MIDOSE-1310 file (N, C-alpha, C; in nm, 2 decimals, decimal comma, always signed):
residues 199
driv	+0,11/-0,12/+0,00/+0,01/+0,01/-0,02/+0,11/+0,12/-0,04; +0,22/+0,11/+0,04/+0,25/+0,25/+0,06/+0,33/+0,25/-0,08; +0,37/+0,17/-0,12/+0,43/+0,21/-0,26/+0,31/+0,24/-0,36; +0,21/+0,19/-0,37/+0,11/+0,25/-0,44/+0,04/+0,43/-0,38
lasl	+0,03/+0,40/-0,26/+0,04/+0,54/-0,19/+0,10/+0,64/-0,27; +0,27/+0,61/-0,27/+0,33/+0,73/-0,27/+0,37/+0,73/-0,44; +0,34/+0,61/-0,52/+0,31/+0,66/-0,66/+0,18/+0,75/-0,68; +0,08/+0,71/-0,60/-0,05/+0,78/-0,66/-0,01/+0,96/-0,62
qtlt	+0,06/+0,96/-0,52/+0,10/+1,11/-0,49/+0,17/+1,14/-0,59; +0,25/+1,12/-0,62/+0,37/+1,16/-0,73/+0,28/+1,21/-0,86; +0,18/+1,13/-0,91/+0,11/+1,11/-1,02/-0,02/+1,21/-1,03; -0,05/+1,22/-0,91/-0,15/+1,30/-0,86/-0,10/+1,43/-0,88
atdp	+0,03/+1,51/-0,86/+0,09/+1,60/-0,85/+0,11/+1,68/-0,98; +0,16/+1,58/-1,07/+0,20/+1,57/-1,17/+0,10/+1,57/-1,27; -0,02/+1,48/-1,30/-0,13/+1,45/-1,39/-0,24/+1,35/-1,29; -0,33/+1,48/-1,25/-0,42/+1,46/-1,17/-0,55/+1,38/-1,22
qgas	-0,56/+1,37/-1,36/-0,62/+1,36/-1,47/-0,61/+1,24/-1,48; -0,50/+1,17/-1,48/-0,43/+1,04/-1,54/-0,46/+0,95/-1,41; -0,43/+1,03/-1,35/-0,43/+0,99/-1,15/-0,58/+0,94/-1,14; -0,70/+1,01/-1,17/-0,82/+1,05/-1,16/-0,90/+0,91/-1,19
tlvp	-0,82/+0,80/-1,33/-0,88/+0,71/-1,36/-0,87/+0,58/-1,28; -0,73/+0,57/-1,22/-0,67/+0,52/-1,11/-0,73/+0,46/-0,97; -0,82/+0,59/-0,96/-0,94/+0,53/-0,86/-1,04/+0,47/-0,84; -1,13/+0,44/-0,94/-1,21/+0,32/-0,97/-1,16/+0,18/-0,95
llpp	-1,07/+0,18/-0,99/-0,95/+0,07/-1,02/-0,91/+0,02/-0,88; -0,93/+0,13/-0,82/-0,84/+0,04/-0,66/-0,94/-0,01/-0,56; -0,91/-0,13/-0,54/-1,00/-0,21/-0,42/-1,07/-0,11/-0,29; -1,18/-0,12/-0,23/-1,24/-0,01/-0,20/-1,15/-0,05/-0,06
getq	-1,14/+0,09/+0,05/-1,08/+0,09/+0,15/-1,00/+0,21/+0,17; -0,89/+0,21/+0,26/-0,82/+0,34/+0,28/-0,73/+0,37/+0,15; -0,69/+0,34/+0,11/-0,61/+0,36/+0,01/-0,69/+0,43/-0,12; -0,79/+0,35/-0,10/-0,87/+0,42/-0,26/-0,97/+0,56/-0,15
tfaa	-0,94/+0,53/-0,07/-1,00/+0,72/+0,01/-0,94/+0,81/-0,01; -0,77/+0,76/+0,02/-0,66/+0,89/+0,07/-0,64/+0,90/-0,10; -0,68/+0,81/-0,22/-0,61/+0,87/-0,38/-0,74/+0,91/-0,39; -0,90/+0,93/-0,35/-0,98/+1,03/-0,40/-0,99/+1,15/-0,37
vava	-0,96/+1,11/-0,24/-0,92/+1,27/-0,17/-0,81/+1,35/-0,24; -0,69/+1,27/-0,26/-0,61/+1,37/-0,36/-0,62/+1,41/-0,47; -0,70/+1,32/-0,51/-0,74/+1,37/-0,68/-0,87/+1,41/-0,67; -0,93/+1,45/-0,61/-1,07/+1,55/-0,59/-0,99/+1,72/-0,59
ralg	-0,85/+1,70/-0,45/-0,80/+1,87/-0,43/-0,74/+1,87/-0,55; -0,65/+1,84/-0,63/-0,62/+1,83/-0,69/-0,67/+1,88/-0,87; -0,74/+1,87/-0,89/-0,84/+1,81/-1,00/-0,96/+1,96/-0,99; -0,96/+1,98/-0,81/-1,06/+2,05/-0,78/-0,97/+2,20/-0,80
akdp	-0,86/+2,20/-0,75/-0,78/+2,34/-0,77/-0,77/+2,40/-0,93; -0,74/+2,26/-0,96/-0,71/+2,31/-1,15/-0,86/+2,35/-1,21; -0,90/+2,21/-1,21/-1,03/+2,26/-1,32/-1,19/+2,15/-1,25; -1,27/+2,23/-1,15/-1,34/+2,23/-1,10/-1,43/+2,11/-1,20
daal	-1,48/+2,17/-1,34/-1,56/+2,12/-1,42/-1,49/+1,95/-1,44; -1,38/+1,93/-1,46/-1,38/+1,83/-1,50/-1,36/+1,71/-1,32; -1,33/+1,78/-1,23/-1,34/+1,70/-1,08/-1,45/+1,67/-1,05; -1,58/+1,74/-1,11/-1,72/+1,68/-1,11/-1,78/+1,62/-1,22
twla	-1,73/+1,60/-1,34/-1,71/+1,48/-1,43/-1,69/+1,38/-1,40; -1,48/+1,35/-1,39/-1,44/+1,25/-1,28/-1,54/+1,20/-1,15; -1,60/+1,30/-1,08/-1,70/+1,24/-0,91/-1,79/+1,17/-0,96; -1,87/+1,23/-1,08/-1,93/+1,10/-1,11/-1,91/+0,96/-1,20
slpp	-1,80/+0,93/-1,18/-1,75/+0,80/-1,22/-1,73/+0,73/-1,09; -1,71/+0,74/-0,97/-1,72/+0,70/-0,87/-1,88/+0,67/-0,80; -1,86/+0,51/-0,74/-1,97/+0,50/-0,69/-2,03/+0,56/-0,60; -2,17/+0,57/-0,57/-2,24/+0,65/-0,46/-2,19/+0,61/-0,33
gqvq	-2,15/+0,70/-0,26/-2,13/+0,67/-0,12/-2,01/+0,72/-0,02; -1,98/+0,68/+0,10/-1,84/+0,81/+0,15/-1,74/+0,87/+0,08; -1,69/+0,77/+0,00/-1,53/+0,77/-0,13/-1,57/+0,91/-0,14; -1,72/+0,91/-0,25/-1,73/+0,97/-0,34/-1,79/+1,14/-0,27
rlal	-1,85/+1,11/-0,16/-1,85/+1,24/-0,04/-1,75/+1,29/-0,02; -1,68/+1,24/+0,04/-1,53/+1,30/+0,08/-1,51/+1,36/-0,05; -1,47/+1,32/-0,16/-1,41/+1,29/-0,30/-1,51/+1,42/-0,29; -1,61/+1,49/-0,30/-1,69/+1,59/-0,34/-1,66/+1,69/-0,22
nnil	-1,65/+1,65/-0,12/-1,62/+1,79/-0,01/-1,48/+1,83/-0,06; -1,36/+1,78/-0,05/-1,28/+1,82/-0,12/-1,25/+1,91/-0,26; -1,35/+1,90/-0,31/-1,34/+1,97/-0,45/-1,41/+2,05/-0,36; -1,54/+2,07/-0,33/-1,57/+2,21/-0,29/-1,51/+2,30/-0,19
tewv	-1,43/+2,26/-0,15/-1,29/+2,30/-0,11/-1,21/+2,38/-0,12; -1,18/+2,32/-0,26/-1,10/+2,37/-0,34/-1,13/+2,48/-0,46; -1,32/+2,46/-0,50/-1,36/+2,56/-0,55/-1,35/+2,70/-0,45; -1,41/+2,67/-0,34/-1,46/+2,78/-0,29/-1,33/+2,87/-0,29
rrdd	-1,22/+2,80/-0,29/-1,11/+2,87/-0,33/-1,05/+3,03/-0,45; -1,13/+2,95/-0,54/-1,14/+3,01/-0,65/-1,20/+3,14/-0,62; -1,39/+3,07/-0,62/-1,49/+3,18/-0,62/-1,61/+3,09/-0,54; -1,64/+3,16/-0,45/-1,74/+3,12/-0,34/-1,86/+3,13/-0,39
tapa	-1,92/+3,16/-0,45/-2,04/+3,14/-0,49/-2,04/+3,06/-0,60; -1,97/+3,01/-0,67/-1,95/+2,90/-0,80/-2,03/+2,76/-0,76; -2,03/+2,72/-0,63/-2,03/+2,57/-0,61/-2,17/+2,59/-0,60; -2,23/+2,70/-0,50/-2,38/+2,71/-0,49/-2,50/+2,65/-0,58
pyve	-2,49/+2,66/-0,72/-2,59/+2,60/-0,78/-2,58/+2,43/-0,81; -2,42/+2,41/-0,84/-2,41/+2,30/-0,79/-2,46/+2,18/-0,68; -2,39/+2,23/-0,55/-2,51/+2,14/-0,42/-2,63/+2,19/-0,45; -2,70/+2,27/-0,47/-2,82/+2,31/-0,45/-2,92/+2,20/-0,57
klpp	-2,85/+2,16/-0,64/-2,91/+2,08/-0,75/-2,88/+1,92/-0,75; -2,82/+1,91/-0,60/-2,79/+1,76/-0,58/-2,93/+1,71/-0,56; -2,94/+1,52/-0,57/-3,08/+1,50/-0,53/-3,09/+1,46/-0,36; -3,21/+1,48/-0,29/-3,19/+1,48/-0,16/-3,13/+1,37/-0,11
gpgl	-3,05/+1,37/+0,02/-3,00/+1,19/+0,08/-2,88/+1,27/+0,13; -2,81/+1,17/+0,15/-2,65/+1,20/+0,24/-2,58/+1,27/+0,16; -2,53/+1,26/+0,04/-2,46/+1,29/-0,06/-2,48/+1,45/-0,05; -2,64/+1,49/-0,08/-2,66/+1,63/-0,08/-2,64/+1,71/+0,10
dsaa	-2,69/+1,62/+0,18/-2,65/+1,71/+0,33/-2,52/+1,70/+0,35; -2,43/+1,63/+0,28/-2,27/+1,60/+0,33/-2,26/+1,74/+0,28; -2,28/+1,75/+0,09/-2,16/+1,87/+0,02/-2,25/+1,95/+0,12; -2,41/+2,04/+0,12/-2,46/+2,13/+0,20/-2,43/+2,16/+0,34
thya	-2,34/+2,12/+0,38/-2,30/+2,08/+0,56/-2,13/+2,20/+0,48; -2,04/+2,12/+0,41/-1,97/+2,16/+0,39/-1,96/+2,28/+0,33; -2,03/+2,28/+0,21/-1,99/+2,43/+0,17/-2,08/+2,53/+0,25; -2,15/+2,47/+0,35/-2,19/+2,62/+0,45/-2,09/+2,61/+0,50
glla	-2,03/+2,55/+0,57/-1,92/+2,58/+0,65/-1,81/+2,68/+0,61; -1,79/+2,60/+0,50/-1,66/+2,71/+0,40/-1,71/+2,85/+0,36; -1,84/+2,85/+0,32/-1,91/+2,97/+0,31/-1,88/+3,08/+0,44; -1,93/+3,06/+0,57/-1,95/+3,05/+0,68/-1,83/+3,11/+0,69
arsp	-1,72/+3,03/+0,73/-1,60/+3,10/+0,74/-1,52/+3,23/+0,66; -1,61/+3,26/+0,58/-1,61/+3,39/+0,49/-1,70/+3,49/+0,53; -1,86/+3,50/+0,51/-1,97/+3,56/+0,55/-2,06/+3,48/+0,59; -2,05/+3,49/+0,75/-2,18/+3,48/+0,80/-2,33/+3,44/+0,76
arai	-2,35/+3,57/+0,70/-2,48/+3,63/+0,66/-2,52/+3,58/+0,48; -2,40/+3,57/+0,47/-2,43/+3,47/+0,31/-2,45/+3,34/+0,33; -2,37/+3,25/+0,43/-2,37/+3,15/+0,44/-2,50/+3,10/+0,50; -2,56/+3,26/+0,62/-2,72/+3,21/+0,62/-2,80/+3,19/+0,53
awaq	-2,84/+3,31/+0,46/-2,88/+3,33/+0,37/-2,94/+3,19/+0,24; -2,78/+3,16/+0,20/-2,79/+3,02/+0,10/-2,80/+2,94/+0,20; -2,80/+2,87/+0,28/-2,85/+2,75/+0,37/-3,02/+2,76/+0,39; -3,03/+2,88/+0,43/-3,23/+2,88/+0,45/-3,27/+2,89/+0,31
nlah	-3,24/+2,86/+0,20/-3,30/+2,86/+0,10/-3,30/+2,70/+0,07; -3,26/+2,67/+0,12/-3,23/+2,51/+0,02/-3,35/+2,47/+0,02; -3,39/+2,39/-0,05/-3,53/+2,36/-0,07/-3,58/+2,20/+0,03; -3,49/+2,10/+0,03/-3,45/+1,98/+0,18/-3,43/+2,07/+0,32
qsar	-3,55/+1,97/+0,36/-3,52/+2,04/+0,52/-3,43/+1,94/+0,60; -3,39/+1,83/+0,57/-3,23/+1,82/+0,62/-3,09/+1,85/+0,54; -3,07/+1,88/+0,43/-2,97/+1,96/+0,42/-3,01/+2,11/+0,48; -3,14/+2,16/+0,45/-3,10/+2,30/+0,50/-3,07/+2,31/+0,68
qaal	-3,09/+2,19/+0,75/-3,09/+2,22/+0,91/-2,94/+2,19/+0,90; -2,87/+2,10/+0,83/-2,75/+2,06/+0,84/-2,65/+2,15/+0,82; -2,70/+2,20/+0,71/-2,63/+2,34/+0,65/-2,61/+2,46/+0,79; -2,73/+2,49/+0,84/-2,75/+2,60/+0,91/-2,68/+2,54/+1,07
vsva	-2,67/+2,43/+1,12/-2,57/+2,40/+1,21/-2,43/+2,38/+1,19; -2,41/+2,37/+1,04/-2,23/+2,42/+1,02/-2,21/+2,56/+1,01; -2,31/+2,64/+0,92/-2,28/+2,77/+0,93/-2,26/+2,83/+1,08; -2,33/+2,79/+1,20/-2,31/+2,81/+1,36/-2,19/+2,77/+1,39
sawa	-2,15/+2,65/+1,34/-2,03/+2,58/+1,40/-1,90/+2,70/+1,35; -1,93/+2,69/+1,26/-1,82/+2,78/+1,12/-1,80/+2,94/+1,19; -1,88/+2,97/+1,22/-1,91/+3,12/+1,29/-1,86/+3,13/+1,37; -1,89/+3,05/+1,48/-1,82/+3,04/+1,65/-1,67/+3,01/+1,66
qsep	-1,61/+2,98/+1,54/-1,47/+2,97/+1,52/-1,45/+3,10/+1,59; -1,46/+3,18/+1,54/-1,45/+3,36/+1,51/-1,53/+3,39/+1,63; -1,66/+3,43/+1,61/-1,73/+3,52/+1,69/-1,81/+3,43/+1,76; -1,76/+3,36/+1,87/-1,86/+3,26/+1,97/-1,96/+3,31/+1,99
aaat	-1,99/+3,46/+2,04/-2,07/+3,51/+2,11/-2,16/+3,58/+2,01; -2,15/+3,60/+1,92/-2,26/+3,63/+1,81/-2,32/+3,50/+1,71; -2,20/+3,38/+1,70/-2,28/+3,28/+1,62/-2,43/+3,22/+1,78; -2,39/+3,26/+1,87/-2,48/+3,21/+1,97/-2,62/+3,26/+1,99
lwaa	-2,56/+3,42/+2,03/-2,69/+3,49/+1,97/-2,79/+3,47/+1,88; -2,72/+3,42/+1,78/-2,80/+3,42/+1,60/-2,91/+3,25/+1,67; -2,78/+3,18/+1,69/-2,88/+3,01/+1,71/-3,00/+3,05/+1,79; -2,97/+3,12/+1,92/-3,05/+3,10/+2,02/-3,21/+3,23/+1,97
tqkp	-3,22/+3,25/+1,85/-3,32/+3,33/+1,85/-3,37/+3,21/+1,70; -3,35/+3,12/+1,63/-3,37/+3,06/+1,62/-3,50/+2,91/+1,65; -3,57/+2,91/+1,52/-3,67/+2,75/+1,57/-3,63/+2,65/+1,60; -3,62/+2,56/+1,68/-3,58/+2,40/+1,68/-3,60/+2,34/+1,54
vtlp	-3,73/+2,34/+1,43/-3,75/+2,34/+1,34/-3,65/+2,35/+1,20; -3,65/+2,48/+1,23/-3,50/+2,55/+1,14/-3,43/+2,48/+1,17; -3,33/+2,52/+1,34/-3,21/+2,52/+1,38/-3,19/+2,34/+1,47; -3,13/+2,24/+1,43/-3,15/+2,19/+1,51/-3,08/+2,24/+1,69
lagl	-3,12/+2,17/+1,80/-3,01/+2,18/+1,93/-2,90/+2,20/+1,90; -2,82/+2,08/+1,82/-2,69/+2,11/+1,79/-2,64/+2,24/+1,73; -2,71/+2,34/+1,65/-2,70/+2,47/+1,61/-2,65/+2,57/+1,75; -2,70/+2,54/+1,88/-2,71/+2,63/+1,96/-2,59/+2,55/+2,06
tgpf	-2,58/+2,47/+2,06/-2,51/+2,36/+2,16/-2,32/+2,43/+2,11; -2,32/+2,38/+1,98/-2,18/+2,41/+1,93/-2,17/+2,52/+1,91; -2,17/+2,63/+1,89/-2,14/+2,76/+1,95/-2,15/+2,82/+2,09; -2,22/+2,73/+2,15/-2,24/+2,81/+2,25/-2,10/+2,73/+2,34
sywl	-2,06/+2,62/+2,33/-1,95/+2,59/+2,36/-1,82/+2,63/+2,33; -1,79/+2,65/+2,21/-1,71/+2,77/+2,16/-1,70/+2,89/+2,27; -1,81/+2,97/+2,28/-1,83/+3,05/+2,36/-1,77/+3,04/+2,53; -1,82/+2,93/+2,51/-1,77/+2,93/+2,72/-1,59/+2,88/+2,73
lhda	-1,51/+2,85/+2,59/-1,40/+2,81/+2,60/-1,35/+2,96/+2,55; -1,42/+3,02/+2,48/-1,29/+3,17/+2,51/-1,38/+3,26/+2,63; -1,51/+3,30/+2,64/-1,53/+3,36/+2,77/-1,65/+3,27/+2,86; -1,57/+3,16/+2,95/-1,75/+3,17/+3,04/-1,82/+3,23/+3,11
paav	-1,74/+3,34/+3,17/-1,84/+3,41/+3,21/-1,93/+3,50/+3,14; -1,86/+3,55/+3,05/-1,99/+3,63/+2,95/-2,12/+3,50/+2,92; -2,02/+3,37/+2,87/-2,14/+3,29/+2,81/-2,23/+3,21/+2,94; -2,22/+3,22/+3,04/-2,25/+3,15/+3,19/-2,38/+3,29/+3,19
awla	-2,35/+3,41/+3,19/-2,42/+3,55/+3,24/-2,52/+3,53/+3,12; -2,48/+3,48/+3,00/-2,58/+3,51/+2,91/-2,67/+3,38/+2,94; -2,62/+3,27/+2,98/-2,70/+3,19/+2,97/-2,83/+3,17/+3,09; -2,80/+3,25/+3,19/-2,89/+3,31/+3,30/-3,00/+3,40/+3,26
tapl	-2,98/+3,46/+3,19/-3,08/+3,58/+3,14/-3,12/+3,51/+3,03; -3,10/+3,38/+2,90/-3,14/+3,39/+2,75/-3,28/+3,40/+2,80; -3,35/+3,39/+2,70/-3,49/+3,37/+2,67/-3,52/+3,27/+2,61; -3,47/+3,16/+2,65/-3,45/+2,99/+2,62/-3,53/+2,90/+2,70
ppet	-3,61/+2,79/+2,64/-3,71/+2,69/+2,72/-3,60/+2,67/+2,84; -3,67/+2,61/+2,90/-3,55/+2,52/+3,07/-3,51/+2,43/+3,03; -3,59/+2,34/+2,94/-3,49/+2,21/+2,92/-3,38/+2,25/+2,83; -3,34/+2,35/+2,72/-3,25/+2,42/+2,64/-3,15/+2,42/+2,76
kakl	-3,17/+2,51/+2,82/-3,13/+2,55/+2,94/-3,01/+2,51/+3,01; -3,07/+2,40/+3,04/-3,02/+2,24/+3,08/-2,93/+2,23/+3,01; -2,97/+2,16/+2,88/-2,90/+2,10/+2,82/-2,79/+2,21/+2,81; -2,78/+2,33/+2,83/-2,62/+2,38/+2,76/-2,52/+2,44/+2,93
qpk	-2,62/+2,42/+3,02/-2,55/+2,45/+3,15/-2,39/+2,38/+3,18; -2,33/+2,43/+3,17/-2,16/+2,39/+3,16/-2,20/+2,28/+3,28; -2,13/+2,17/+3,25/-2,11/+2,01/+3,35/-2,00/+2,07/+3,43
């Protein structure tokens, strides 16, 4: 496996298109996953359209989802709005949920407001909820108080509890006295407050 991985790394660096043809030929497992991620990053950085064409050759499943997320990462570096239509057109299911989560997090790191607006317009509820949780988490990495305050205003049907507990945990890490003081007076149901209480 080491020799295969080393050869694939070299080939991916020099000829990602050529390396992409080898990924489906590898047996399922760690080597195939590593190769798919490496090819996805290299092709995504060079030519997102070619990367998406290659992605369609992979069987649906975890490897394909990981590859897509890596393509999205590179695509966002080039143009953070370009992936939105592609993600929105994915069929409902784990692939859409995974891509929406990943893209929303990438976008939120650049602009939480744009990420929220994009995520709220997703047609499928599970993708919308997953994307909004990702937005809250990504936003909380730079502004935990603001992300928590936003999350606290969302209805549970819009934003699952994880969308509040994540940012609040970041806030506790960065400024526990302020987070605890907010929680004491926050207009949240008692059961939600109980789940947020530091242990």
